[in-house]
C-alpha positions in Angstrom: 96.2 104.8 128.4 95.2 108.9 128.9 97.0 108.1 132.5 99.9 106.2 131.2 101.1 109.0 129.5 99.8 111.4 131.9 97.5 113.6 130.2 93.9 115.1 129.9 91.4 113.5 128.7 90.5 116.1 126.1 91.7 114.8 123.0 91.9 116.2 119.6 92.2 114.3 116.1 95.2 116.0 114.5 95.8 115.5 110.2 98.2 113.2 108.6 99.5 109.5 108.7 96.5 107.0 108.9 94.4 109.4 110.6 94.3 108.4 114.7 97.0 109.9 116.2 95.4 112.9 118.8 97.3 115.8 120.3 96.8 115.2 124.1 98.2 118.1 126.3 101.7 118.7 124.6 101.5 115.2 123.7 101.0 113.2 119.9 99.7 109.9 121.4 99.8 107.3 118.1 98.4 103.9 118.3 99.8 100.7 116.7 103.2 101.0 117.8 105.4 98.1 118.2 107.1 97.4 121.5 109.7 95.7 120.0 110.4 98.5 117.7 110.3 101.6 120.1 112.3 99.6 122.7 115.4 99.7 120.2 114.3 103.1 118.4 113.1 105.5 121.1 116.2 105.8 123.2 118.2 106.5 119.7 115.7 109.2 118.7 115.4 110.7 121.9 119.2 110.8 122.4 119.9 112.8 119.4 116.6 114.9 120.0 118.1 116.7 122.7 121.7 116.9 121.0 120.0 118.8 117.8 117.7 121.0 119.7 120.8 122.4 121.8 122.9 122.7 118.9 123.6 126.6 118.3 122.5 125.3 114.7 119.2 124.3 114.2 119.2 123.1 111.0 116.9 120.1 111.8 114.9 118.8 114.7 113.3 115.3 115.6 110.0 114.8 117.6 111.2 113.8 121.2 109.6 110.6 121.8 108.4 110.6 125.1 108.1 107.7 127.6 104.9 106.7 129.9 105.2 107.3 133.8 105.9 103.2 133.9 108.8 104.3 132.2 108.1 102.1 128.7 107.8 103.6 125.4 104.5 102.3 125.0 101.4 101.8 126.6 98.7 99.5 125.4 100.0 99.6 122.0 100.0 103.8 122.5 103.5 105.7 121.9 103.7 110.0 122.7 105.8 112.2 121.4 106.8 116.0 121.9 104.0 118.4 120.2 105.3 121.0 118.6 103.0 124.1 118.2 102.8 125.8 115.2 103.8 123.2 113.2 102.5 122.5 109.7 103.4 119.2 107.2 106.3 120.3 104.9 105.6 119.0 101.1 108.4 121.1 99.5 110.6 118.0 97.5 113.6 119.6 97.8 113.5 120.5 101.6 111.7 117.2 102.6 115.1 115.4 100.8 117.3 118.0 102.5 115.7 117.1 105.6 116.3 113.2 105.2 120.3 113.6 103.7 120.6 116.2 106.9 119.0 113.5 109.4 120.9 109.7 107.9 123.6 111.7 108.2 123.3 112.3 111.8 122.1 108.7 112.0 125.2 106.9 110.4 127.7 108.5 113.1 125.4 107.2 115.9 123.8 103.9 114.6 126.1 101.0 113.9 123.7 98.5 114.1 119.8 97.9 113.9 118.8 94.3 115.8 116.0 94.0 113.9 117.1 93.4 110.6 117.4 90.2 111.2 114.2 89.6 113.1 111.1 88.1 111.0 109.0 90.7 109.3 106.9 92.5 111.8 104.0 94.1 109.3 103.2 94.0 105.8 105.5 97.2 105.2 108.3 95.0 106.3 107.0 92.0 104.2 107.3 94.5 101.7 110.5 95.5 102.2 112.0 92.4 102.2 110.6 91.3 99.2 111.6 94.6 97.3 115.4 93.3 98.7 115.3 89.6 97.8 115.6 88.6 101.2 111.5 87.1 100.8 109.9 85.5 98.0 106.7 86.5 96.9 103.7 84.5 97.2 100.8 84.3 95.6 97.8 85.2 97.8 100.5 87.3 100.3 99.1 90.4 98.5 96.7 91.9 96.4 96.6 90.0 92.8 96.7 93.6 91.2 100.2 94.8 93.7 101.2 90.9 93.2 101.9 91.3 89.2 102.8 94.3 89.4 105.5 93.9 91.8 106.7 91.0 90.0 106.9 92.7 86.7 109.4 95.0 88.7 111.3 92.3 90.2 112.2 91.5 87.0 114.1 94.5 86.3 115.4 94.2 89.5 119.9 93.5 89.2 122.7 92.8 91.7 123.6 96.1 90.9 124.8 97.9 94.9 122.8 100.3 95.8 125.1 101.5 98.7 126.1 100.4 102.3 123.2 99.6 104.7 122.3 101.7 107.6 119.4 102.9 109.8 117.0 104.8 107.8 113.4 106.4 108.1 111.0 104.8 104.8 108.4 106.9 105.4 109.7 110.3 105.5 107.5 112.3 102.9 104.2 113.8 105.1 106.4 113.0 108.0 108.6 116.0 107.6 107.1 119.8 109.8 108.2 123.1 109.8 108.1 124.3 113.2 106.9 127.4 114.3 110.4 129.0 112.8 110.6 127.1 109.8 113.3 124.4 111.0 112.7 120.6 109.9 111.4 118.3 112.6 111.2 115.0 111.6 108.0 112.8 113.0 106.5 109.2 113.5 110.2 107.4 112.6 109.6 104.1 110.4 113.0 102.3 110.8 114.6 100.2 108.4 118.5 98.9 108.1 118.6 100.2 104.4 120.9 102.4 101.8 119.9 105.6 101.7 119.4 105.7 98.2 116.1 103.8 98.7 114.9 105.7 101.4 114.9 109.0 99.2 113.7 107.2 96.7 110.4 106.5 98.5 110.1 109.5 99.7 110.4 110.8 95.8 108.3 108.5 94.9 105.5 109.5 97.9 105.7 113.0 97.2 104.9 112.7 93.3 102.2 109.7 93.7 100.5 112.3 96.8 101.9 115.6 97.4 101.9 117.1 93.8 105.7 116.7 93.4 107.2 117.7 89.9 106.5 113.9 88.2 109.7 115.4 85.9 111.4 114.0 89.8 111.3 110.6 88.6 113.9 111.0 85.2 116.8 111.3 88.0 115.6 107.4 89.2 116.1 106.2 85.7 119.2 104.4 85.1 122.4 102.9 87.0 122.1 102.9 91.0 119.1 105.1 90.8 117.3 103.2 88.7 117.6 100.1 90.7 116.4 101.9 94.1 113.6 103.7 92.9 112.6 100.0 91.4 112.9 99.0 95.3 110.8 101.6 96.3 108.1 101.2 93.9 108.1 97.5 94.9 108.0 98.3 98.8 104.9 100.9 98.0 102.9 98.8 95.9 102.7 96.1 98.2 102.6 98.0 101.3 99.2 99.6 99.9 96.7 99.2 102.1 94.3 100.1 99.4 95.6 97.8 96.4 92.7 98.2 93.8 93.6 98.4 90.3 93.4 102.0 90.4 96.1 102.4 92.6 98.3 100.0 91.1 97.5 102.4 87.6 98.1 104.9 88.9 102.0 103.7 90.4 102.3 102.3 86.6 102.2 105.6 85.4 104.2 107.4 87.7 106.7 105.0 87.5 106.6 104.6 83.7 110.3 106.0 83.0 112.3 103.6 85.1 110.4 100.6 82.1 
């Protein structure tokens, strides 16, 4: 794998995510990547990263995907992106949300379709997202019982109220916005979905409140109309895709989402 990306074998674990990414030379290597997704997404992000980095006004950056020596975007399940020295994770809710708004405005200009939107789910996250929007049924046994029970409660509160048009959005923005050495936001680890921006923002707010000590009162922005429907779907998505689906985690989601109920 290291030879594929022409990097030294002096590896350093990096914080964040699921704790599996490593620094190798000037590249961040991340495992468990889906080649089909990377082949669609990485060229888009690479082009946009170059354009953003060459603009006079630097208010947004995207971590540059780097291909392997053979031109592929995934090698042995690993992908690479350019490392940003001096960067640190941003947990300021206002900055993270503003970064998401800028990112999605940029993507709306250049991405007109997302072919994988109609593909069968490729992960537990994909399945959770499809269930949240009514594009897949929630069957017993697919997820842990506490997850399934609470997700059904939230599904009962969902309506057909429109959330806005679909576009390419980052479905895991909280924790994946860095500030570089010049305090410019850098978006990393893009999780692509073809959904309304309001849903991505709702997922971001929910994650920030749940895991980054953001003000719980942020949830009160999401208690009515389309905002409420976006947050309900964010809750279903996160509850079902939780990798630690025990009753304690579900109880925490219940408390956080209580203003919507």
